[in-house]
C-alpha positions in Angstrom: 60.9 -188.7 17.2 62.4 -185.3 18.2 63.4 -184.4 21.7 61.4 -181.8 23.5 61.4 -180.0 26.8 59.2 -182.7 28.2 61.6 -185.6 27.8 63.0 -185.2 31.3 60.9 -187.0 33.9 60.8 -186.1 37.6 62.3 -188.8 39.9 60.2 -189.3 43.0 62.4 -189.5 46.1 59.7 -191.6 47.8 60.8 -194.6 45.7 64.4 -194.3 46.7 65.8 -196.1 49.6 67.7 -193.9 52.1 71.1 -195.4 51.2 71.1 -193.9 47.7 68.8 -190.9 48.1 71.7 -188.5 48.0 72.9 -189.8 44.7 69.7 -188.9 42.8 69.2 -185.4 41.6 65.5 -184.7 41.0 64.8 -183.2 37.6 61.7 -181.2 36.9 59.6 -181.3 33.7 60.3 -177.9 32.3 59.6 -175.9 29.2 62.8 -174.6 27.5 63.7 -170.9 27.6 62.9 -170.8 23.9 59.3 -171.9 24.5 58.8 -169.6 27.5 60.2 -166.6 25.7 58.0 -167.3 22.7 54.9 -167.3 24.8 56.0 -164.1 26.6 56.7 -162.4 23.3 53.4 -163.4 21.8 51.6 -162.3 24.9 53.4 -158.9 24.7 52.2 -158.4 21.1 48.6 -159.6 21.9 48.2 -157.6 25.1 50.2 -154.5 24.8 49.8 -153.9 21.1 46.5 -155.6 20.3 48.2 -158.0 17.9 49.6 -155.2 15.8 53.2 -154.8 14.5 55.7 -154.5 17.3 59.4 -154.2 17.0 61.4 -157.1 18.4 63.7 -154.7 20.3 60.7 -153.3 22.2 59.5 -156.7 23.1 63.0 -157.8 24.1 63.3 -154.8 26.4 59.8 -155.2 28.0 60.1 -158.9 28.5 63.9 -159.1 29.3 64.6 -161.5 26.4 68.0 -161.4 24.7 67.2 -159.6 21.4 69.2 -162.0 19.1 67.5 -165.0 20.6 64.1 -163.4 20.2 64.8 -162.8 16.5 65.6 -166.5 16.1 62.4 -167.4 17.9 60.4 -165.0 15.6 61.9 -166.7 12.6 60.6 -170.1 13.7 57.2 -168.6 14.6 57.0 -166.9 11.2 57.8 -170.2 9.4 55.0 -171.8 11.4 52.6 -169.1 10.4 52.0 -167.8 13.9 53.5 -164.4 13.4 53.9 -162.1 10.3 56.6 -159.5 9.8 56.6 -156.1 8.1 59.7 -154.1 7.3 60.1 -150.4 7.8 59.7 -147.8 10.6 56.1 -148.9 11.3 57.1 -152.5 10.9 57.8 -155.3 13.3 56.1 -158.6 14.2 52.4 -159.1 14.5 50.1 -162.0 15.2 49.2 -163.9 12.0 45.8 -164.7 13.5 43.5 -163.7 16.3 44.7 -164.3 19.9 41.8 -166.7 20.4 43.1 -168.9 17.6 46.7 -169.1 18.7 47.1 -172.0 21.1 50.2 -172.5 23.3 50.5 -176.1 22.0 50.9 -174.7 18.4 53.6 -172.3 19.7 55.6 -175.0 21.5 55.3 -177.5 18.7 56.5 -174.9 16.2 59.7 -174.3 18.3 60.4 -177.7 19.9 58.4 -180.4 18.1 55.9 -182.7 19.7 55.2 -182.5 23.4 56.4 -185.9 24.5 57.4 -187.6 27.8 59.0 -190.5 26.2 61.5 -191.2 23.4 59.7 -194.5 22.6 61.1 -197.9 23.2 63.2 -200.1 21.0 61.5 -203.2 19.5 61.8 -206.2 21.7 62.5 -204.3 24.9 59.9 -206.3 26.8 56.3 -206.2 27.9 56.9 -204.0 31.0 58.6 -201.4 28.8 55.8 -201.5 26.3 53.2 -200.9 29.1 55.1 -198.0 30.7 55.8 -196.5 27.2 52.0 -196.7 26.5 51.3 -194.8 29.8 53.9 -192.1 28.9 52.3 -191.7 25.4 48.9 -191.2 27.1 50.4 -188.7 29.5 52.0 -186.9 26.6 48.6 -186.6 24.9 47.2 -185.1 28.1 50.0 -182.6 28.4 49.5 -181.6 24.7 45.8 -181.2 25.3 46.5 -178.9 28.3 48.7 -176.7 26.1 46.1 -176.8 23.3 43.4 -175.7 25.7 45.1 -172.3 26.4 45.2 -169.5 23.9 46.8 -166.1 23.8 43.3 -164.6 24.4 43.1 -166.7 27.7 46.5 -165.3 28.8 45.3 -161.7 28.0 42.2 -162.3 30.0 44.2 -163.6 32.9 46.4 -160.4 32.7 43.3 -158.3 32.8 41.8 -160.1 35.8 45.2 -159.7 37.6 45.1 -156.0 37.0 48.0 -155.7 34.6 47.6 -152.3 32.8 47.7 -152.4 29.0 50.3 -150.4 27.3 49.3 -147.4 25.3 50.4 -147.2 21.7 52.4 -144.0 21.4 51.1 -141.6 18.9 53.1 -138.6 17.8 51.7 -135.4 16.7 53.9 -133.2 14.6 53.2 -129.5 14.4 55.2 -127.1 12.2 
């Protein structure tokens, strides 16, 4: 089973005794930069360009994402069928589907694999481990359901309700 951003579990200081509390560093459950940047880039395409072709350099500039890293992310998203690309001056990356059909869970799984809170246990590790691993598997499914319950359309709606202005597609008029 592959590692994902959700393999790290938070340690709760309430369970530590005071003698060793300083030795434990709390770790947060976090999404990797790759996953966060992918969601930001897809939102940018959906919201500011209505899902139409957008050049990666423009997205990178607007979203403060390193351009080379964004290109790598788009390659993974393209392989997963989430984005399409078109070459040329009017080219760029576009959504391969409607924003209402692109779930955050699909995006994260395309980049990082399954959303898991556990690596699984080795056979014969004991009943207690089996019980706790079962709990973590259940929690992993809940986390995955949460991500699957949010689409790019939901994020766009949130942006509208927060008052984020939509970008205007620049159109040029040439007169000779």
